[in-house]
NUBA-152968 format. One record per residue: z, y, x of N, C-alpha, C in turn; residue in three letters. Coordinates in nm, 3 decimals. Atoms other than C-alpha are relative to their C-alpha. Example, Ala and Ser with C-alpha at 12.3 -4.5 7.8 and 13.67 -1.06 7.14 Angstrom:
BEGIN
0.000_-0.119_0.089_0.780_-0.450_1.230_0.000_0.120_0.090_ALA
-0.006_-0.119_-0.082_0.714_-0.106_1.367_0.073_0.109_-0.077_SER
END
This chain:
BEGIN
0.132_0.040_0.060_16.809_5.629_-1.012_-0.019_-0.151_0.005_MET
0.028_0.139_0.004_16.693_5.289_-1.107_-0.108_-0.042_0.097_ASN
0.094_0.049_-0.099_16.511_5.112_-0.826_-0.127_-0.048_-0.056_ILE
0.115_0.044_0.062_16.269_4.949_-1.053_-0.089_0.112_-0.051_GLU
0.078_-0.117_0.048_16.167_5.284_-1.206_-0.071_0.060_0.122_HIS
0.058_-0.057_-0.121_16.108_5.417_-0.853_-0.121_-0.086_0.054_LEU
0.112_0.092_-0.046_15.899_5.108_-0.752_-0.123_0.018_-0.086_LYS
0.111_-0.019_0.090_15.679_5.162_-1.057_-0.065_0.136_0.029_LEU
0.063_-0.144_-0.025_15.639_5.540_-0.981_-0.081_-0.010_0.129_PHE
0.073_-0.002_-0.126_15.538_5.468_-0.620_-0.127_-0.074_-0.015_VAL
0.129_0.078_0.023_15.278_5.214_-0.733_-0.107_0.075_-0.083_ARG
0.093_-0.092_0.080_15.136_5.455_-0.990_-0.056_0.100_0.094_ILE
0.057_-0.097_-0.092_15.100_5.706_-0.714_-0.121_-0.054_0.078_ALA
0.105_0.065_-0.078_14.872_5.456_-0.536_-0.120_-0.044_-0.091_ALA
0.103_0.059_0.084_14.677_5.316_-0.831_-0.057_0.109_-0.098_THR
0.045_-0.105_0.103_14.657_5.627_-1.058_-0.015_-0.061_-0.135_HIS
0.012_0.078_0.134_14.699_5.387_-1.354_0.133_-0.062_-0.032_ASN
-0.131_0.062_0.031_15.023_5.303_-1.529_-0.002_-0.140_-0.033_ILE
0.013_0.139_0.040_14.906_4.983_-1.680_-0.020_-0.093_0.116_SER
0.026_0.088_-0.115_14.761_4.847_-1.355_0.122_-0.009_0.088_GLN
-0.126_0.007_-0.085_15.077_4.944_-1.159_0.101_-0.085_-0.062_ALA
-0.096_0.086_0.073_15.294_4.784_-1.423_-0.035_-0.142_0.012_GLY
0.047_0.130_-0.009_15.086_4.475_-1.418_0.028_-0.071_0.141_LYS
-0.034_0.050_-0.140_15.126_4.436_-1.039_0.148_-0.031_0.024_GLU
-0.149_0.012_-0.013_15.509_4.452_-1.084_0.039_-0.095_-0.115_LEU
-0.032_0.090_0.114_15.497_4.208_-1.385_0.056_0.066_-0.120_GLY
-0.052_-0.077_0.109_15.564_4.474_-1.641_-0.112_0.015_-0.107_LEU
0.091_-0.026_0.100_15.393_4.526_-1.975_-0.038_0.149_-0.007_SER
0.038_-0.142_0.006_15.217_4.863_-2.049_0.109_0.073_-0.072_ALA
-0.103_-0.074_0.074_15.489_4.950_-2.299_0.127_0.018_0.081_ALA
-0.116_-0.020_-0.085_15.768_4.883_-2.053_-0.017_0.092_0.108_VAL
0.039_-0.099_-0.109_15.587_5.071_-1.782_0.007_0.149_-0.039_SER
-0.003_-0.127_0.059_15.559_5.374_-1.999_0.144_0.046_-0.024_SER
-0.134_-0.028_0.026_15.924_5.346_-2.092_0.074_0.032_0.131_SER
-0.065_-0.021_-0.127_16.033_5.321_-1.727_-0.028_0.143_0.050_TYR
0.031_-0.136_-0.047_15.842_5.636_-1.639_0.060_0.107_-0.081_ILE
-0.060_-0.099_0.086_15.974_5.831_-1.938_0.154_0.011_0.032_ASN
-0.148_-0.005_-0.038_16.339_5.732_-1.834_0.016_0.070_0.142_LYS
-0.005_-0.071_-0.136_16.265_5.846_-1.474_-0.018_0.147_-0.013_LEU
0.027_-0.146_0.015_16.127_6.176_-1.589_0.122_0.065_-0.080_GLU
-0.120_-0.044_0.059_16.431_6.220_-1.820_0.113_0.013_0.100_ASN
-0.112_-0.003_-0.097_16.658_6.148_-1.533_-0.002_0.115_0.097_GLU
0.021_-0.110_-0.098_16.512_6.389_-1.289_-0.020_0.137_-0.072_VAL
0.014_-0.124_0.075_16.454_6.649_-1.564_-0.131_0.072_0.017_GLY
0.131_-0.068_-0.012_16.090_6.724_-1.482_-0.108_-0.103_-0.031_VAL
0.119_0.085_0.031_15.738_6.589_-1.562_-0.049_-0.043_0.136_LYS
0.039_0.053_-0.127_15.630_6.364_-1.275_-0.153_-0.035_-0.004_LEU
0.140_0.048_-0.001_15.276_6.263_-1.390_-0.081_0.086_-0.108_LEU
0.097_-0.050_0.092_14.971_6.419_-1.547_-0.076_-0.116_-0.058_HIS
0.072_0.117_0.064_14.823_6.175_-1.798_-0.122_0.048_-0.067_ARG
0.120_-0.027_0.072_14.460_6.184_-1.911_-0.056_-0.137_-0.046_THR
0.060_0.132_0.038_14.240_5.919_-2.077_-0.066_-0.072_0.110_THR
0.071_0.052_-0.107_14.068_5.855_-1.746_0.093_-0.050_0.121_ARG
-0.086_0.029_-0.103_14.358_5.850_-1.491_0.126_0.067_-0.006_LYS
-0.136_-0.057_-0.017_14.703_5.946_-1.392_0.008_0.066_0.135_VAL
-0.031_-0.066_-0.129_14.789_6.197_-1.126_0.139_0.055_0.008_SER
-0.125_-0.050_-0.013_15.107_6.330_-0.980_0.006_0.149_-0.012_LEU
-0.029_-0.145_0.011_15.250_6.671_-1.071_0.049_0.043_0.134_THR
-0.058_-0.050_-0.125_15.370_6.901_-0.800_0.135_-0.059_0.027_GLU
-0.128_0.060_-0.013_15.719_6.769_-0.865_-0.008_-0.145_0.034_GLU
0.012_0.139_-0.034_15.596_6.412_-0.855_-0.038_-0.020_0.139_GLY
0.036_0.002_-0.146_15.435_6.472_-0.514_0.117_0.027_0.083_LEU
-0.125_-0.030_-0.083_15.768_6.615_-0.393_0.099_-0.122_-0.010_ALA
-0.087_0.120_0.017_15.956_6.304_-0.524_-0.046_-0.117_0.081_LEU
0.055_0.121_-0.053_15.710_6.047_-0.378_0.068_-0.040_0.135_LEU
-0.049_0.041_-0.133_15.823_6.040_-0.006_0.145_-0.047_-0.009_PRO
-0.143_0.037_0.019_16.194_6.022_-0.115_0.007_-0.140_-0.074_HIS
-0.002_0.123_0.071_16.115_5.733_-0.352_-0.040_-0.110_0.090_ALA
0.044_0.107_-0.098_15.929_5.542_-0.084_0.115_-0.025_0.103_GLU
-0.106_0.022_-0.097_16.222_5.599_0.154_0.118_-0.080_-0.058_GLU
-0.109_0.076_0.067_16.478_5.476_-0.100_-0.038_-0.149_-0.008_VAL
0.049_0.139_0.009_16.272_5.155_-0.162_0.008_-0.072_0.128_ILE
0.003_0.061_-0.128_16.227_5.086_0.206_0.145_-0.019_0.049_ALA
-0.136_0.014_-0.044_16.595_5.146_0.272_0.074_-0.111_-0.063_SER
-0.063_0.113_0.063_16.708_4.906_0.007_-0.048_-0.127_0.048_ILE
0.052_0.128_-0.051_16.472_4.634_0.126_0.055_-0.025_0.137_ASP
-0.052_0.020_-0.141_16.593_4.687_0.487_0.147_-0.041_-0.010_ALA
-0.146_0.031_0.008_16.958_4.680_0.369_0.021_-0.154_-0.048_ALA
-0.004_0.142_0.056_16.897_4.342_0.180_-0.029_-0.093_0.122_LYS
0.034_0.089_-0.106_16.727_4.198_0.484_0.109_-0.010_0.106_ALA
-0.111_-0.012_-0.102_17.012_4.307_0.723_0.115_-0.090_-0.032_ALA
-0.107_0.090_0.042_17.261_4.101_0.523_-0.048_-0.131_-0.042_VAL
0.055_0.123_0.025_17.038_3.814_0.470_-0.040_-0.032_-0.142_GLY
0.044_0.022_0.137_16.963_3.866_0.104_-0.129_0.082_-0.019_SER
0.125_-0.079_0.018_16.621_3.969_-0.011_-0.089_-0.016_0.118_GLY
0.098_0.005_-0.108_16.318_4.010_0.206_-0.087_0.117_-0.005_SER
0.095_-0.105_0.001_16.085_4.274_0.316_-0.144_-0.060_0.031_ILE
0.127_0.060_-0.002_15.798_4.029_0.331_-0.091_0.056_-0.106_LEU
0.087_-0.060_0.100_15.494_4.166_0.155_-0.017_-0.074_-0.125_PRO
0.027_0.065_0.122_15.449_4.094_-0.205_-0.078_0.099_-0.092_ARG
0.069_-0.089_0.090_15.255_4.234_-0.500_-0.157_-0.008_0.029_GLY
0.152_0.003_-0.020_14.881_4.335_-0.481_-0.032_0.107_0.105_THR
0.050_-0.089_-0.100_14.714_4.487_-0.175_-0.151_0.025_-0.033_LEU
0.140_-0.036_0.031_14.394_4.676_-0.262_-0.073_0.048_0.119_ARG
0.071_-0.024_-0.127_14.140_4.679_0.021_-0.151_0.030_-0.038_VAL
0.151_-0.024_0.016_13.789_4.836_0.033_-0.060_-0.017_0.136_ALA
0.071_0.025_-0.132_13.537_4.730_0.300_-0.144_0.013_-0.029_ALA
0.148_0.005_0.007_13.169_4.767_0.373_-0.047_-0.142_-0.036_SER
0.042_0.123_0.053_12.974_4.499_0.208_-0.029_-0.106_0.104_ALA
0.039_0.105_-0.095_12.828_4.321_0.510_0.123_-0.045_0.095_SER
-0.114_0.030_-0.088_13.133_4.351_0.740_0.106_-0.076_-0.072_PHE
-0.092_0.073_0.077_13.358_4.244_0.465_-0.024_-0.138_-0.024_GLY
0.041_0.139_0.028_13.166_3.940_0.372_0.004_-0.088_0.119_ARG
0.016_0.077_-0.129_13.101_3.830_0.728_0.138_-0.029_0.074_MET
-0.110_0.008_-0.089_13.439_3.900_0.883_0.142_0.018_-0.061_HIS
-0.135_-0.014_0.056_13.716_4.011_0.654_0.032_-0.120_-0.098_ILE
-0.026_0.115_0.078_13.680_3.731_0.399_0.042_-0.123_0.080_ILE
-0.042_0.109_-0.077_13.699_3.463_0.666_0.152_0.016_0.064_PRO
-0.139_-0.028_-0.057_14.020_3.635_0.805_0.105_-0.009_-0.114_ALA
-0.107_0.003_0.113_14.189_3.634_0.459_0.065_-0.131_-0.015_LEU
-0.063_0.138_0.026_14.252_3.263_0.452_0.132_-0.014_0.067_LYS
-0.122_0.006_-0.076_14.507_3.275_0.727_0.104_0.105_-0.046_GLY
-0.092_-0.098_0.047_14.649_3.601_0.598_0.075_-0.037_-0.117_PHE
-0.060_0.038_0.126_14.719_3.472_0.254_0.084_-0.130_0.012_LEU
-0.091_0.110_-0.019_14.860_3.147_0.382_0.129_0.052_0.071_GLU
-0.114_-0.061_-0.064_15.096_3.355_0.590_0.090_0.069_-0.089_LYS
-0.072_-0.084_0.093_15.195_3.580_0.300_-0.031_-0.050_-0.141_TYR
0.038_0.066_0.126_15.180_3.355_-0.010_0.036_0.092_-0.122_PRO
-0.033_-0.085_0.118_15.353_3.618_-0.233_-0.093_0.123_-0.019_ASP
0.090_-0.115_-0.004_15.075_3.867_-0.165_-0.134_-0.033_-0.060_LEU
0.132_0.019_0.054_14.756_3.903_-0.367_-0.080_0.115_0.054_LYS
0.095_-0.100_-0.049_14.451_4.086_-0.221_-0.115_0.025_-0.105_VAL
0.112_-0.048_0.095_14.206_4.282_-0.443_-0.091_0.067_0.098_ASP
0.092_-0.043_-0.097_13.911_4.322_-0.220_-0.133_0.058_-0.068_LEU
0.116_-0.068_0.054_13.625_4.572_-0.308_-0.108_0.008_0.115_SER
0.102_-0.002_-0.105_13.297_4.528_-0.103_-0.111_0.091_-0.049_LEU
0.106_-0.090_0.031_13.056_4.821_-0.111_-0.041_0.076_0.118_SER
0.041_-0.082_-0.109_12.847_5.010_0.132_0.001_0.156_-0.024_ASP
-0.021_-0.141_0.017_12.920_5.339_-0.027_0.145_0.033_0.050_ARG
-0.131_-0.045_-0.046_13.219_5.540_0.107_0.087_0.028_-0.123_VAL
-0.082_-0.004_0.121_13.488_5.496_-0.154_0.105_0.118_0.020_VAL
-0.109_-0.093_0.004_13.751_5.761_-0.242_0.128_-0.087_-0.012_ASP
-0.116_0.098_0.004_14.074_5.572_-0.155_0.099_0.048_-0.101_MET
-0.097_-0.051_0.097_14.296_5.797_-0.362_-0.049_-0.030_-0.142_VAL
0.060_0.011_0.134_14.061_5.796_-0.672_-0.003_-0.153_-0.031_GLU
0.015_0.150_0.031_14.014_5.412_-0.635_0.127_-0.068_0.010_GLY
-0.136_0.061_-0.011_14.384_5.342_-0.574_0.006_-0.111_0.106_GLY
0.009_0.104_-0.109_14.310_5.154_-0.250_0.119_0.028_0.100_PHE
-0.111_-0.017_-0.095_14.593_5.088_-0.005_-0.061_0.015_0.142_ASP
0.058_-0.001_-0.130_14.355_5.046_0.291_-0.154_-0.017_-0.006_ILE
0.149_0.003_-0.006_13.981_5.087_0.371_-0.046_-0.046_0.137_ALA
0.053_0.043_-0.140_13.784_4.918_0.654_-0.151_0.051_-0.001_ILE
0.128_-0.074_-0.012_13.477_5.128_0.758_-0.061_-0.013_0.142_ARG
0.066_-0.007_-0.123_13.222_5.095_1.027_-0.089_0.125_0.000_ASN
0.063_-0.131_0.008_13.125_5.458_1.075_0.064_0.091_0.113_ALA
-0.061_-0.102_-0.085_13.190_5.766_1.281_0.121_0.053_-0.067_LYS
-0.121_-0.048_0.059_13.549_5.872_1.223_0.002_0.147_-0.002_LEU
-0.020_-0.145_0.017_13.586_6.216_1.083_0.137_0.038_-0.018_ASN
-0.132_-0.052_0.023_13.888_6.431_1.062_0.035_-0.023_-0.150_ASP
-0.047_0.024_0.135_14.092_6.337_0.752_0.147_-0.010_-0.007_SER
-0.145_0.010_0.019_14.433_6.307_0.612_0.050_-0.144_0.010_SER
-0.037_0.145_-0.009_14.427_5.921_0.668_0.038_-0.034_0.143_PHE
-0.025_0.056_-0.132_14.576_5.735_0.961_-0.112_-0.106_0.021_ILE
0.103_0.087_-0.034_14.312_5.537_1.144_0.044_-0.106_0.110_ALA
-0.033_0.097_-0.101_14.353_5.210_1.341_-0.136_-0.074_0.034_ARG
0.130_0.057_-0.044_14.048_5.079_1.542_0.014_-0.149_0.005_LYS
0.016_0.148_-0.004_13.949_4.715_1.489_-0.072_-0.045_0.122_ILE
0.097_0.042_-0.104_13.655_4.696_1.726_-0.102_0.103_0.014_ALA
0.119_-0.084_-0.023_13.363_4.877_1.887_-0.113_-0.057_-0.099_ASN
0.115_0.043_0.078_13.053_4.865_1.670_-0.131_0.027_0.084_ASP
0.118_-0.016_-0.082_12.791_4.809_1.944_-0.124_-0.039_-0.077_LYS
0.128_0.018_0.073_12.436_4.831_1.818_-0.114_-0.026_0.101_ARG
0.114_0.028_-0.088_12.112_4.700_1.977_-0.130_0.006_-0.077_VAL
0.143_0.003_0.054_11.740_4.723_1.921_-0.048_-0.139_0.005_ILE
0.041_0.131_-0.009_11.598_4.390_1.826_-0.128_-0.031_-0.089_CYS
0.120_0.045_0.081_11.292_4.203_1.681_0.002_-0.149_0.013_ALA
0.007_0.138_-0.005_11.203_3.851_1.607_-0.109_-0.040_0.102_SER
0.104_0.053_-0.089_10.995_3.631_1.845_-0.136_0.011_-0.070_PRO
0.126_-0.008_0.078_10.724_3.624_1.574_-0.061_0.136_0.008_GLU
0.056_-0.136_-0.009_10.695_4.001_1.571_-0.045_0.036_0.141_TYR
0.039_-0.032_-0.142_10.690_4.030_1.948_-0.122_-0.063_0.042_ILE
0.129_0.070_-0.030_10.419_3.771_1.978_-0.129_0.066_-0.066_GLU
0.118_-0.064_0.072_10.203_3.959_1.723_-0.017_0.141_0.049_LYS
0.012_-0.138_-0.025_10.271_4.318_1.825_0.041_0.043_0.139_TYR
-0.046_-0.024_-0.127_10.427_4.307_2.167_0.137_0.074_-0.005_GLY
-0.125_-0.059_-0.012_10.750_4.468_2.288_-0.011_0.148_0.047_SER
-0.002_-0.138_-0.046_10.814_4.842_2.336_0.057_0.011_0.141_PRO
-0.058_-0.003_-0.138_10.873_4.930_2.708_0.093_0.124_0.011_GLU
-0.090_-0.120_-0.007_11.036_5.273_2.633_0.010_0.046_-0.136_LYS
-0.019_-0.040_0.134_11.172_5.441_2.319_-0.116_0.067_-0.065_PRO
0.125_-0.068_0.058_10.853_5.649_2.268_-0.100_-0.098_-0.059_GLU
0.088_0.095_0.044_10.669_5.331_2.217_0.029_-0.046_-0.143_ASP
-0.036_0.037_0.143_10.853_5.273_1.886_-0.087_0.067_-0.103_LEU
0.090_-0.068_0.083_10.623_5.526_1.736_-0.127_-0.079_-0.045_LEU
0.120_0.080_0.021_10.349_5.267_1.753_0.030_-0.134_-0.069_GLU
-0.040_0.135_0.062_10.552_4.986_1.590_0.054_0.022_-0.137_HIS
-0.065_0.010_0.131_10.678_4.885_1.250_0.153_0.001_0.021_HIS
-0.150_-0.010_-0.016_11.048_4.984_1.218_0.059_-0.021_-0.141_CYS
-0.084_0.021_0.117_11.312_4.890_0.965_0.124_0.092_0.011_ILE
-0.120_-0.096_-0.006_11.568_5.164_0.891_0.103_-0.023_-0.099_ASN
-0.105_-0.010_0.099_11.901_5.184_0.727_-0.020_0.131_-0.079_LEU
0.020_-0.120_0.080_11.886_5.437_0.442_0.067_0.129_0.062_THR
-0.038_-0.132_-0.045_11.923_5.801_0.549_0.012_0.007_0.150_SER
-0.002_-0.009_-0.141_11.900_5.710_0.921_-0.144_-0.029_0.054_ILE
0.129_0.018_-0.057_11.552_5.772_1.067_-0.021_0.046_0.142_ASP
0.001_-0.038_-0.136_11.635_5.913_1.409_0.084_-0.097_0.084_THR
-0.068_0.092_-0.094_11.728_5.666_1.682_0.033_0.071_0.133_TRP
-0.034_-0.076_-0.124_11.912_5.809_1.988_0.026_-0.104_0.109_SER
-0.009_0.089_-0.123_11.887_5.645_2.332_0.054_0.076_0.116_PHE
-0.031_-0.060_-0.130_12.015_5.707_2.678_-0.088_-0.065_0.101_GLU
0.090_0.062_-0.102_11.761_5.662_2.961_0.084_-0.029_0.123_ASP
-0.071_0.046_-0.126_11.847_5.525_3.308_0.051_0.118_0.077_PRO
-0.053_-0.119_-0.067_11.909_5.879_3.429_0.119_0.065_-0.078_MET
-0.106_-0.050_0.078_12.166_5.942_3.162_-0.033_0.112_-0.106_GLY
0.052_-0.104_0.092_11.945_6.179_2.952_-0.015_-0.067_-0.137_GLU
0.009_0.060_0.133_11.946_6.136_2.574_-0.149_0.019_-0.056_GLN
0.136_0.008_0.061_11.615_6.052_2.397_0.012_-0.023_-0.147_ILE
-0.007_0.020_0.144_11.581_6.098_2.019_-0.142_-0.031_-0.052_LYS
0.125_0.050_0.059_11.304_5.910_1.834_0.006_0.005_-0.144_ILE
0.001_-0.007_0.139_11.222_6.001_1.482_-0.094_-0.113_-0.047_LYS
0.082_0.120_0.033_11.089_5.660_1.357_-0.077_0.022_-0.129_THR
0.075_0.006_0.116_10.831_5.594_1.094_0.009_-0.141_-0.062_LYS
-0.025_0.139_0.039_10.976_5.304_0.905_-0.103_-0.055_-0.103_PRO
0.086_0.074_0.099_10.772_5.049_0.719_0.091_-0.042_-0.114_SER
-0.099_0.050_0.106_11.090_4.943_0.529_0.128_0.075_0.022_LEU
-0.129_-0.058_-0.003_11.409_5.119_0.441_0.095_-0.078_-0.092_VAL
-0.099_0.084_0.070_11.715_4.919_0.335_0.138_0.065_0.004_VAL
-0.131_-0.059_-0.002_12.063_5.018_0.235_0.118_-0.102_0.035_ASP
-0.103_0.097_-0.029_12.248_4.710_0.360_-0.030_-0.066_0.135_ASN
0.025_0.048_-0.140_12.299_4.579_0.720_-0.049_-0.150_0.007_GLY
0.048_0.143_-0.002_12.258_4.206_0.648_-0.150_-0.006_-0.045_GLU
0.141_0.007_0.049_11.937_4.270_0.462_-0.097_0.055_0.107_SER
0.084_-0.046_-0.113_11.795_4.476_0.759_-0.020_-0.110_0.101_ILE
0.014_0.117_-0.093_11.880_4.182_0.981_-0.092_-0.100_-0.045_ARG
0.082_0.108_0.059_11.715_3.935_0.746_-0.148_0.038_0.004_ASP
0.138_-0.051_0.001_11.399_4.148_0.723_-0.052_-0.010_0.143_ALA
0.043_0.007_-0.132_11.388_4.167_1.100_-0.020_-0.148_0.041_CYS
0.028_0.147_-0.016_11.423_3.781_1.115_-0.129_-0.041_-0.056_LEU
0.128_0.031_0.063_11.121_3.760_0.891_-0.124_0.060_0.071_GLU
0.111_-0.057_-0.080_10.908_3.956_1.144_-0.055_0.130_-0.063_GLY
0.056_-0.120_0.075_10.884_4.272_0.919_-0.007_0.118_0.100_VAL
0.007_-0.107_-0.097_10.953_4.501_1.217_0.124_0.000_0.097_GLY
-0.110_-0.022_-0.096_11.195_4.631_1.484_0.110_0.084_-0.070_ILE
-0.110_-0.073_0.067_11.540_4.749_1.383_0.121_0.012_0.087_THR
-0.137_-0.010_-0.067_11.894_4.844_1.491_0.084_-0.095_-0.075_ILE
-0.094_0.099_0.059_12.148_4.570_1.439_0.134_0.018_0.068_CYS
-0.129_0.016_-0.053_12.516_4.571_1.488_0.022_-0.138_0.061_SER
-0.020_0.131_-0.058_12.631_4.293_1.723_0.084_-0.089_-0.093_ILE
-0.076_0.079_0.093_12.882_4.185_1.465_-0.079_-0.061_-0.113_TRP
0.087_0.044_0.110_12.604_4.140_1.213_-0.103_-0.105_0.049_CYS
0.119_0.083_-0.049_12.335_3.963_1.438_0.040_-0.089_0.122_ALA
-0.032_0.082_-0.125_12.534_3.782_1.711_-0.052_-0.140_-0.006_TYR
0.039_0.141_0.023_12.455_3.440_1.573_-0.157_-0.010_0.025_GLU
0.150_-0.001_-0.008_12.073_3.517_1.555_-0.037_0.029_0.146_GLN
0.027_-0.035_-0.143_12.077_3.670_1.909_0.032_-0.110_0.083_LEU
-0.041_0.103_-0.078_12.257_3.369_2.045_-0.100_-0.115_-0.012_ASN
0.101_0.103_0.034_12.001_3.128_1.884_-0.139_0.031_0.052_LYS
0.133_-0.046_-0.032_11.706_3.335_2.006_-0.088_0.030_-0.125_GLY
0.081_-0.031_0.116_11.603_3.404_1.647_-0.023_0.147_-0.006_GLU
0.022_-0.144_-0.018_11.634_3.776_1.735_-0.001_0.014_0.152_LEU
0.003_-0.032_-0.146_11.559_3.928_2.078_0.027_0.147_0.018_VAL
-0.043_-0.139_-0.029_11.724_4.241_2.215_-0.111_0.066_0.069_GLN
0.097_-0.079_-0.059_11.472_4.505_2.318_0.054_0.129_0.059_LEU
-0.042_-0.129_-0.057_11.493_4.822_2.528_0.137_-0.008_0.069_LEU
-0.129_0.017_-0.063_11.789_4.693_2.732_0.033_0.114_0.099_LYS
-0.019_-0.113_-0.098_11.745_4.974_2.987_0.018_0.139_-0.071_ASP
-0.026_-0.120_0.076_11.780_5.226_2.708_0.096_-0.025_-0.115_TYR
-0.106_0.032_0.098_12.111_5.166_2.530_0.004_0.104_-0.113_PRO
-0.018_-0.096_0.114_12.165_5.328_2.185_0.119_0.081_0.022_LEU
-0.118_-0.090_-0.002_12.394_5.631_2.168_0.056_-0.008_-0.145_VAL
-0.075_0.018_0.126_12.647_5.570_1.896_0.143_0.033_0.012_SER
-0.138_-0.033_0.010_12.983_5.702_1.795_0.070_-0.085_-0.104_GLU
-0.039_0.080_0.111_13.037_5.431_1.539_0.093_-0.111_0.055_VAL
-0.090_0.110_-0.023_13.338_5.192_1.549_0.044_-0.061_-0.137_ASP
-0.056_0.056_0.131_13.516_4.966_1.291_0.146_0.037_-0.005_VAL
-0.122_-0.053_0.021_13.820_5.125_1.157_0.078_-0.051_-0.127_TRP
-0.081_0.020_0.115_14.110_5.050_0.922_0.060_0.139_-0.031_MET
-0.055_-0.126_0.038_14.214_5.366_0.728_0.106_-0.018_-0.114_LEU
-0.110_0.011_0.103_14.535_5.413_0.525_0.065_0.130_-0.018_TYR
-0.060_-0.131_0.028_14.710_5.708_0.364_0.124_0.023_0.096_PRO
-0.095_-0.043_-0.078_14.942_5.897_0.580_0.136_-0.002_-0.072_SER
-0.131_0.010_0.067_15.316_5.823_0.508_0.106_-0.018_0.105_SER
-0.108_0.030_-0.094_15.645_5.832_0.689_0.039_-0.145_0.006_ARG
-0.038_0.140_0.011_15.707_5.481_0.564_-0.121_-0.075_-0.046_LEU
0.126_0.074_0.040_15.423_5.225_0.557_0.052_-0.122_-0.078_LEU
-0.040_0.116_0.072_15.453_4.962_0.289_-0.014_-0.124_0.074_ALA
0.009_0.120_-0.077_15.524_4.614_0.429_-0.138_-0.079_-0.022_PRO
0.132_0.072_0.017_15.199_4.468_0.271_-0.108_0.073_0.087_LYS
0.102_-0.065_-0.080_14.991_4.737_0.442_0.026_-0.030_0.152_VAL
-0.032_0.018_-0.143_15.170_4.700_0.776_-0.037_-0.143_0.045_ARG
0.030_0.136_-0.035_15.131_4.319_0.757_-0.150_-0.023_0.016_SER
0.143_0.007_0.005_14.761_4.352_0.684_-0.054_0.054_0.133_PHE
0.042_-0.060_-0.127_14.705_4.585_0.974_0.028_-0.084_0.118_ILE
-0.036_0.071_-0.118_14.898_4.388_1.227_-0.077_-0.135_0.002_ASP
0.070_0.124_-0.010_14.727_4.061_1.124_-0.143_0.020_0.034_TYR
0.139_-0.017_-0.028_14.376_4.198_1.139_-0.020_0.043_0.150_MET
0.015_-0.035_-0.141_14.436_4.361_1.477_0.016_-0.132_0.089_VAL
-0.010_0.123_-0.087_14.556_4.020_1.618_-0.118_-0.088_-0.027_GLU
0.112_0.096_0.031_14.279_3.830_1.440_-0.120_0.031_0.081_PHE
0.119_-0.047_-0.073_14.005_4.038_1.597_0.016_0.005_0.150_PHE
-0.040_-0.002_-0.138_14.181_4.084_1.927_-0.067_0.116_0.077_GLY
0.062_-0.109_-0.083_14.078_4.316_2.213_-0.148_-0.017_0.007_GLU
0.141_0.030_0.001_13.746_4.143_2.233_-0.039_-0.080_-0.112_THR
0.029_0.089_0.121_13.627_4.028_1.890_-0.095_-0.111_0.035_PRO
0.072_0.123_-0.033_13.469_3.686_1.884_-0.145_0.021_0.000_TYR
0.148_-0.019_0.006_13.118_3.823_1.802_-0.042_0.060_0.137_TRP
0.038_-0.056_-0.132_13.118_4.017_2.138_0.007_-0.108_0.101_GLU
-0.007_0.105_-0.106_13.235_3.721_2.342_-0.105_-0.113_-0.004_SER
0.098_0.104_0.019_12.967_3.503_2.197_-0.147_0.052_0.030_GLN
0.138_-0.052_-0.029_12.672_3.731_2.292_-0.009_0.007_0.152_VAL
0.019_0.003_-0.146_12.539_3.673_2.642_-0.068_0.135_0.054_SER
END
């Protein structure tokens, strides 16, 4: 089998788009279609379902995929072993991340990553909606959420510690809650679809408060900014509000009643016996960049 045909096939499996996969490999749409036709003729079966919207793998294509990945990885490893070629990442890495975390922490990390891997291009999509990695053709997704069972491999970046906070202006005008139940008498700012806040009291018992929000927002940075303006009390992730907490622009409340949360920051990527060098490089770089104690945690007193 022609290795270039297999490389294209593997990339189509990730992007679900022949033209996009070909473009990433420096091929025209016509050449890409020709390569796939030749590969299908060689194996004697149809490998792809083609529609006007997307391309998906047939049952035979799914069976071929892990073998194609293994062949490509083996050839790269063989070239590296004799000093020719390289398994350094190249091509396009498609990454999806939540809007606020991506803007605040992933984009600053990319400068060093791209300097280290100049042959690699990153296509970054920032959105607070949970994307379908397969449908979107993403190689990796970064999510700050509760990790549910899935077919993806997960690597933890950091804890997503969250605190109750308000601005000094709000506290001066309305006072501070002494216990979670007091929140029912305060203006609250909620993230969309989250109206119940869970706390742990000093005895270890859980307290759930169904808040009555004055404002509901679908973005973490916007919630933080509304809190800064004195609109109300809210929940903020430390990674989102650490600078404002350090400067005293926001004040942590209810310290004796920590929030109960199962949320962390994760990198998710499709399960595979062989991880593409570009994905492995990104994972390793981000784990090292954030470290065991991410900079936002070490900067909060």
